Structures are given as C-alpha cells and as structure tokens.
C-alpha positions as CSV (number, residue, x, y, z in Angstrom):
1,M,-18.0,6.1,6.7
2,S,-19.9,9.2,7.4
3,A,-22.7,7.9,5.2
4,G,-24.2,5.2,3.5
5,R,-24.0,1.6,4.5
6,R,-20.2,0.3,7.2
7,V,-17.6,-1.7,5.0
8,A,-15.4,-4.1,7.0
9,V,-11.9,-5.8,5.6
10,V,-12.9,-9.0,6.2
11,G,-9.2,-11.0,4.1
12,L,-5.6,-9.7,3.8
13,G,-2.6,-10.9,2.5
14,V,0.6,-10.3,1.7
15,V,3.7,-10.7,-0.6
16,S,6.6,-8.5,0.8
17,C,10.5,-8.4,2.1
18,A,9.8,-8.3,4.9
19,G,7.5,-11.5,5.1
20,T,5.1,-13.4,3.0
21,G,1.8,-13.5,4.4
22,V,0.0,-12.2,7.7
23,D,1.9,-13.6,10.6
24,D,5.8,-14.0,8.9
25,F,5.1,-9.6,8.5
26,W,3.5,-8.8,11.7
27,Q,7.3,-10.6,12.8
28,G,9.4,-8.4,9.8
29,L,7.6,-5.6,10.8
30,N,9.3,-6.4,14.2
31,S,12.5,-7.3,13.5
32,A,15.5,-6.0,12.2
33,P,15.4,-5.0,8.7
34,P,16.1,-7.0,5.3
35,E,20.5,-6.2,4.9
36,G,21.4,-5.4,1.4
37,E,18.2,-5.2,-1.2
38,R,14.9,-5.7,-0.4
39,R,13.5,-7.6,-2.9
40,V,10.7,-10.8,-2.3
41,N,13.5,-13.8,-2.1
42,D,12.6,-17.3,-3.1
43,F,9.5,-15.9,-4.2
44,D,7.6,-19.0,-6.6
45,P,4.3,-18.2,-8.0
46,S,3.1,-22.0,-9.7
47,P,1.4,-22.0,-6.9
48,Y,-1.6,-19.1,-7.7
49,Y,-2.0,-20.1,-11.2
50,D,-3.0,-23.9,-12.8
51,N,-0.1,-24.3,-14.6
52,P,3.7,-23.4,-15.4
53,K,3.0,-22.1,-18.2
54,E,0.0,-19.0,-17.3
55,A,2.2,-18.3,-15.0
56,R,5.2,-17.4,-17.3
57,R,2.6,-15.3,-19.1
58,A,2.6,-12.9,-16.3
59,D,4.5,-9.9,-15.0
60,R,6.7,-10.3,-11.8
61,S,4.0,-7.4,-10.2
62,T,0.8,-9.5,-11.9
63,Q,2.3,-12.7,-10.4
64,L,2.8,-10.8,-6.4
65,G,-0.6,-9.6,-6.8
66,M,-2.1,-12.2,-7.2
67,A,-0.3,-14.5,-4.7
68,S,-1.6,-11.5,-1.9
69,A,-5.3,-12.0,-3.2
70,A,-5.0,-15.3,-3.1
71,Q,-3.5,-15.2,0.7
72,A,-6.5,-12.6,1.2
73,I,-9.7,-14.1,-0.8
74,A,-8.9,-17.3,1.1
75,D,-8.7,-15.8,4.6
76,A,-12.3,-14.2,3.8
77,G,-13.5,-17.4,4.0
78,E,-17.2,-18.0,1.4
79,L,-18.2,-14.9,0.3
80,A,-22.1,-15.0,0.5
81,T,-23.2,-12.6,-2.3
82,D,-24.0,-12.8,-6.1
83,P,-20.4,-12.2,-8.4
84,D,-22.0,-9.1,-10.3
85,R,-21.6,-7.9,-7.2
86,C,-18.2,-8.4,-6.4
87,G,-15.5,-6.7,-7.8
88,V,-10.7,-5.6,-7.9
89,I,-10.1,-1.9,-7.3
90,Y,-6.2,-2.8,-7.5
91,G,-3.4,-0.3,-7.6
92,T,0.0,0.1,-9.0
93,G,2.6,2.5,-10.2
94,V,3.8,1.5,-13.4
95,G,3.0,-2.1,-14.6
96,G,4.6,-4.8,-16.2
97,L,8.4,-2.9,-16.6
98,Q,10.6,-6.2,-16.2
99,T,8.7,-7.3,-19.2
100,F,9.0,-3.9,-21.1
101,E,12.4,-4.0,-20.7
102,D,13.0,-8.0,-22.0
103,Q,10.9,-6.9,-24.5
104,V,13.0,-3.9,-25.6
105,L,15.9,-5.9,-25.9
106,V,14.4,-9.1,-27.9
107,L,13.7,-6.5,-30.4
108,D,17.0,-4.8,-30.5
109,R,19.4,-7.7,-30.6
110,K,16.4,-10.4,-32.4
111,G,14.4,-8.4,-34.5
112,A,9.8,-7.4,-34.3
113,R,9.3,-10.6,-35.2
114,R,10.5,-12.5,-32.0
115,V,8.5,-9.7,-30.1
116,S,6.2,-11.5,-27.8
117,P,2.2,-11.3,-28.9
118,F,1.9,-11.3,-25.0
119,M,3.7,-8.6,-24.5
120,V,1.4,-5.9,-23.9
121,P,-1.1,-7.6,-21.5
122,M,2.1,-8.5,-19.4
123,M,3.1,-5.2,-19.5
124,M,-0.3,-3.4,-18.4
125,P,-1.0,-1.6,-15.7
126,N,-4.5,-3.4,-15.2
127,A,-3.2,-6.9,-15.4
128,P,-2.9,-7.4,-11.9
129,G,-7.1,-6.6,-11.6
130,A,-8.0,-8.2,-14.3
131,A,-5.9,-12.0,-14.2
132,I,-7.7,-11.2,-10.3
133,S,-11.5,-11.3,-11.3
134,M,-11.2,-13.6,-14.3
135,R,-8.8,-16.2,-11.6
136,Y,-11.9,-15.7,-8.6
137,G,-15.1,-15.0,-11.4
138,L,-15.4,-11.6,-9.7
139,A,-17.5,-9.7,-12.6
140,G,-18.2,-6.6,-10.8
141,P,-16.5,-3.7,-11.2
142,C,-12.6,-3.9,-12.2
143,E,-10.3,-1.0,-12.0
144,V,-6.9,-0.3,-11.6
145,L,-5.3,3.2,-10.5
146,T,-2.1,4.6,-11.9
147,T,-2.0,7.1,-9.2
148,A,2.3,6.4,-8.6
149,C,2.8,6.0,-4.5
150,A,-0.7,6.4,-3.7
151,A,-2.1,4.0,-5.9
152,G,-2.4,1.0,-3.2
153,T,-4.3,3.2,-0.5
154,H,-6.6,4.8,-3.2
155,S,-7.6,1.4,-3.7
156,I,-9.0,0.8,-1.0
157,G,-10.8,4.5,-0.3
158,Y,-12.5,3.4,-4.3
159,A,-13.2,0.2,-3.0
160,A,-15.0,1.3,0.4
161,R,-16.6,3.8,-2.2
162,L,-18.3,1.6,-4.1
163,I,-19.3,-0.6,-1.3
164,R,-20.9,2.4,1.2
165,L,-22.7,3.8,-2.4
166,G,-24.4,0.0,-3.0
167,V,-22.7,0.0,-5.8
168,A,-20.7,-3.2,-4.6
169,D,-21.3,-6.3,-1.7
170,V,-17.8,-7.2,-2.1
171,I,-14.6,-5.6,-3.5
172,V,-10.9,-7.1,-3.4
173,A,-8.4,-4.3,-3.1
174,G,-4.9,-3.9,-2.7
175,G,-1.9,-2.8,-4.5
176,C,1.5,-4.6,-6.5
177,E,4.5,-3.2,-8.0
178,S,8.0,-5.4,-9.6
179,V,10.2,-2.2,-10.9
180,M,13.6,-3.5,-9.2
181,T,15.2,-3.8,-12.8
182,P,17.9,-2.4,-14.5
183,V,16.1,1.1,-16.0
184,G,13.5,0.9,-13.2
185,T,16.7,1.4,-11.1
186,A,19.0,3.2,-12.8
187,G,15.8,5.9,-12.9
188,F,15.1,6.0,-9.2
189,V,19.2,7.1,-9.6
190,N,19.8,9.4,-11.3
191,M,16.8,11.4,-9.6
192,T,18.2,11.2,-6.7
193,A,15.4,9.0,-4.7
194,L,17.3,6.9,-3.4
195,S,19.2,5.9,-0.4
196,N,23.1,6.1,-0.3
197,S,24.2,4.4,2.8
198,G,21.7,1.3,1.6
199,I,19.1,1.7,5.4
200,S,15.9,3.8,5.0
201,M,15.7,5.9,8.4
202,P,12.3,7.5,8.0
203,F,12.5,11.5,10.2
204,D,15.8,10.3,11.1
205,K,18.2,13.8,10.6
206,N,21.1,11.2,8.1
207,R,18.0,10.0,6.0
208,D,19.1,10.3,2.5
209,G,16.1,8.6,0.3
210,F,13.9,5.9,0.2
211,M,15.0,1.9,-0.2
212,M,13.2,0.7,-3.0
213,T,11.5,-2.9,-3.1
214,E,8.8,-5.3,-4.4
215,G,5.7,-6.8,-3.4
216,A,1.9,-6.7,-2.8
217,A,-0.7,-6.7,-0.3
218,T,-4.8,-6.7,-1.0
219,L,-7.2,-6.7,0.7
220,V,-11.5,-8.1,1.1
221,L,-13.6,-5.6,1.4
222,E,-16.9,-6.7,2.5
223,E,-20.6,-4.9,3.0
224,W,-20.5,-4.4,6.9
225,D,-24.1,-6.7,7.9
226,S,-23.4,-9.0,5.2
227,A,-20.0,-9.9,6.7
228,V,-21.7,-10.1,10.7
229,A,-24.5,-12.6,9.0
230,R,-22.0,-15.2,7.5
231,G,-19.8,-15.0,11.2
232,A,-16.9,-13.7,8.1
233,T,-13.6,-12.7,10.2
234,I,-13.5,-8.7,10.9
235,W,-10.2,-7.1,10.4
236,G,-11.3,-3.8,11.4
237,E,-13.5,-0.9,9.9
238,V,-12.7,1.5,6.7
239,L,-14.1,4.3,8.3
240,G,-13.3,7.3,5.8
241,T,-11.2,8.4,3.0
242,A,-10.1,11.0,0.9
243,S,-8.2,11.9,-2.4
244,N,-6.4,15.3,-3.5
245,A,-4.2,16.8,-5.5
246,D,-0.9,18.9,-4.3
247,A,-0.9,20.7,-8.2
248,H,2.3,21.8,-7.1
249,H,4.9,19.4,-8.7
250,I,6.4,16.5,-10.2
251,T,8.0,15.0,-7.4
252,A,8.4,17.9,-4.6
253,P,5.6,17.5,-2.3
254,A,3.9,21.1,-1.5
255,P,5.5,23.5,0.7
256,G,4.6,23.3,4.8
257,G,3.1,19.7,3.8
258,A,0.2,21.5,2.5
259,G,-1.8,18.4,0.7
260,A,-0.6,15.8,2.7
261,L,-3.0,18.5,5.5
262,R,-5.8,18.6,3.5
263,C,-6.1,15.0,2.7
264,M,-6.0,13.8,6.5
265,Q,-8.6,16.3,7.4
266,L,-10.6,15.2,4.6
267,A,-10.4,12.0,6.0
268,I,-11.5,12.3,9.2
269,D,-14.5,14.6,7.9
270,D,-15.3,11.3,6.2
271,A,-15.3,9.3,8.9
272,G,-17.4,12.0,11.0
273,L,-14.3,11.9,13.2
274,T,-12.5,14.8,14.6
275,P,-8.0,15.3,15.0
276,D,-8.5,14.4,18.2
277,D,-9.9,11.3,17.6
278,I,-6.7,9.4,16.0
279,V,-4.4,7.2,18.2
280,H,-2.4,6.4,15.6
281,V,-0.6,7.6,11.8
282,N,1.1,4.9,9.6
283,A,3.0,7.8,8.3
284,H,4.3,7.4,5.0
285,G,7.5,8.0,5.5
286,T,9.5,7.6,2.8
287,S,13.1,8.2,4.8
288,T,13.4,11.1,1.7
289,P,14.1,14.7,3.3
290,L,11.7,16.5,1.1
291,N,8.9,14.3,1.8
292,D,9.4,12.7,5.6
293,A,10.2,17.0,6.4
294,A,6.3,18.5,4.7
295,E,4.9,14.8,6.5
296,A,6.0,15.8,9.4
297,E,4.4,19.5,9.6
298,A,1.7,18.5,8.5
299,L,1.3,15.8,11.3
300,N,2.3,19.6,13.6
301,K,-0.1,21.3,12.2
302,L,-3.1,18.5,12.2
303,F,-2.4,17.0,15.7
304,G,0.1,18.7,17.4
305,P,2.9,18.3,18.8
306,N,1.5,15.5,21.7
307,G,-0.2,13.7,19.1
308,P,-1.4,10.5,17.5
309,L,1.5,7.4,17.9
310,V,3.3,8.4,15.0
311,T,5.1,5.2,12.8
312,S,6.5,4.5,9.3
313,T,7.3,0.5,8.7
314,K,9.7,1.6,5.3
315,G,11.8,1.6,7.7
316,V,11.4,-2.3,7.7
317,T,10.6,-2.8,4.7
318,G,11.2,0.3,2.3
319,H,9.4,1.6,-0.4
320,A,6.9,-0.8,-2.3
321,L,5.4,2.1,-4.9
322,G,1.7,1.8,-6.2
323,A,1.9,-1.3,-3.5
324,A,3.1,0.6,-0.3
325,G,-0.3,1.7,0.8
326,A,-2.1,-1.4,0.6
327,L,0.9,-2.8,2.6
328,E,0.4,0.0,5.3
329,A,-3.1,0.0,6.3
330,I,-2.3,-4.0,6.3
331,A,-0.1,-2.9,9.3
332,V,-2.2,-1.3,11.3
333,L,-4.9,-3.4,11.1
334,L,-2.2,-6.2,12.3
335,A,-0.9,-3.3,15.2
336,M,-5.3,-3.1,16.1
337,H,-5.3,-6.8,16.5
338,H,-2.0,-7.9,17.9
339,R,-2.1,-4.1,20.4
340,K,1.0,-3.2,19.5
341,I,2.7,-0.2,16.8
342,P,5.6,-1.5,15.3
343,A,8.9,0.8,15.9
344,T,10.2,3.0,13.5
345,A,13.0,1.3,12.1
346,G,16.5,2.9,11.1
347,W,15.3,5.7,13.3
348,T,18.5,7.0,15.0
349,T,19.4,10.6,15.7
350,P,16.6,12.7,16.0
351,D,15.9,15.6,13.2
352,P,16.0,19.1,15.3
353,E,14.5,20.2,11.6
354,L,11.5,18.3,11.4
355,A,8.5,19.5,13.0
356,E,7.0,17.9,16.3
357,F,5.3,14.8,16.7
358,R,5.4,11.5,18.4
359,L,6.7,9.2,16.0
360,V,7.8,5.3,17.5
361,T,10.8,4.1,18.0
362,G,13.7,2.0,19.9
363,Q,10.8,-0.7,20.5
364,A,7.1,-1.3,19.7
365,A,4.6,0.9,21.8
366,D,1.9,-1.0,23.5
367,W,-1.8,0.8,22.5
368,E,-5.6,0.1,22.9
369,P,-6.3,0.3,19.3
370,G,-8.6,3.1,18.2
371,P,-9.1,5.5,14.7
372,S,-6.0,4.7,12.3
373,I,-4.9,7.0,9.5
374,S,-2.6,5.3,6.9
375,N,-0.7,7.7,4.7
376,S,0.3,8.0,1.6
377,F,1.7,11.1,-1.2
378,G,2.8,9.9,-4.5
379,F,4.7,11.5,-7.1
380,G,2.3,13.9,-9.3
381,G,1.4,15.2,-6.5
382,H,-1.2,12.6,-5.3
383,N,-2.8,12.1,-1.7
384,G,-4.3,9.2,-0.5
385,C,-5.9,8.4,3.6
386,V,-7.7,5.9,4.3
387,V,-9.0,5.8,8.4
388,L,-8.5,2.5,10.0
389,G,-10.7,0.9,13.1
390,P,-10.9,-1.8,15.1
391,A,-13.5,-4.2,14.2
C-alpha cells in the first residue's frame, strides 16, 4: 500500500454454490452456472464446531463463515505472532435473518416464553466475527462491518489498513451471508431486484436482476515481512483500498457511476499506481439494469474502451450480498495463481447502450497477472474497492 507496512494474503477459504474450498471454487468459476437456486447444498457445519449443540446455536450465516475461516486459517499455517496482535474484521449485509424469522414464528405460535434465549447472540450481525475470534483465540481488533453488498470488500480494506498502520500483525477478514429465507426472498422479489428469468447475466442486454445466493469467504492477511520470515505461501498482496459513498439514493447508483468512479480512483491512488497500471477488474456486475450500466460507465471513464480485462463472477455465483466482495477478491487471487481470468457466465448478447469496456466472455482469458481491482457497490450508496497484486 502507499505508506506503512506491506500486507500479504496468506490464507484463503470459500463456501459457495460454485464450490467449497479454493480448488472446487476455481473449477466452479470456470464451469456452467448452477441450475435453479444458488444455495450451498449438503453443507454440514459440524466439523467446524466442538459438538452438535454448539453448531445448532449458530445461525446458518455464522456456520458458513466459520467453515470458510477454518479453511483459510488452516491454509495460512502456523501464525508466529502474539494473539493480542491477531484480529478479525468480518462483513455481512444482514446477519442472522433465518434465526429471526424462526423465532418470530415461535412467538406467534407458542408464546413469548418459548422464544429461544439464544436468539439475540444467534441473529446479531457481529456473531460471525465473535465466533471466529473465540474459536481461534484471536484477541486483537474484532469488528463486523454491515455495509450491504460492499461489506466483504470493506472488511478486507479495513483489515489491510490495520496491518499497514501497525495496529495488528494478522487479521482474519471476509464476509458471510445467508438470507434466502421466506421473508428475505420476498423482500428482494417485491423490490424487483431479483431476476425473473432465473439467470444471472451481468452486462447482457437482457439482464433482469440478480440471482441471490448464500456463502462465505475468508482471507488471512499478514504483515509481509512476518509472512516471508516464516515461509508462508503468499497468494498475493493488498496494494490499496478505498471506501466512499454515492450520497445519492438508498438503492440506485449515482448517475454515471460517479461514486464507483471516484472509489476506483481512490483505491488506485492508495496503491501508488495509475489507471494504466491496472490489468484486470472483477466487476461488481450484479446483472441489474441500473447497476451494470453505472459501473460500465465508470469503467469507461476511468480506463477507456481498451482498458483492463473485466469479468463478473456473479454470472456463476450469483450475488452473495455481504459475502460477495470476499468471494470476488479470492476469485482475483485465484485468477493470478492460475493465470486465467474466468469468463462472464450468462453473458450472450451485447448491450449497445452500455459504455464500452473489455468484458471477458465465452471462455477464460489468458493473462499476465498484475495489479487488479475488485469492486463492490452496495445499497445505501456504499462503495468499496481493493487493489490486489500477485505475490
């Protein structure tokens, strides 16, 4: 990053409808999208808890977060540092919605005395971060960000800043989400955010909304010199981050993608780079008409029509809300590792009304890994961008 200590990514973990674990996730990103609902099928939380009772006392969103964190921490290896210098910065858009809905029904059908005493600790948005810190004895900063669909990216950016500034040496960062509940789904349907066609097709002429999904992704960030000294496998480096607001509308993006444009430029500035240095963008690319149009315009204004290679992995994964940014940051790091950028699944028809940029379609693109941006733009006008570089 532009000042302070360097930040290495030393551990990755994924639970998603496209695959669980980084190998299966990468294979999923380069395969046909799942048919129907984008749920994480056959997920068993029990291996990530000491006993079944402990698992039952966690909302599904926390269970997913714990599973991805276990993978990432195992991948990171032995962390040679003081627990007080290790923290957790996690993101979620909503929190334990399934728990809340279940307990409302208990109240209605059985009365107040039957509402679970575990309802509040299960449904609170900070439950995933707290659970990870307790499980692994991480006694440093422990905070959870709830900035809608930008939360996963914001968690990585904030974690990187804490390491850069010397507040912590290791941060477990990421995001989780599970809101495919009856009320959650109905709310998104009735606001016309979800796809009627049942297809996620980012930047396609016929896009008609996003496919909601659930999942979690976790990255372990470590001060660079410490990671090198202990011989850690380094997936990549956090070069720069940015966060800003559209200050425009609760759901619609700012006209012309103005907020997104500023956020990308701020992240590039933070990395000490110029737009010409960026060779790849993992777009927010939700498959909604307004958001894709605004992001396309922002990309065109910043990079021109012949700028970096752009993809939206939401064509496969769907939109994981607060977990999306963490999933997509891992997708960028895996693209660097494999030297291929996955194609934008679901895209078939160019939209002549979109501003021009270089979208990867059809098949994965070979590339020489270099500085790359992962974008996340959330309801409320929350924008987050992170610039990642190869190891």
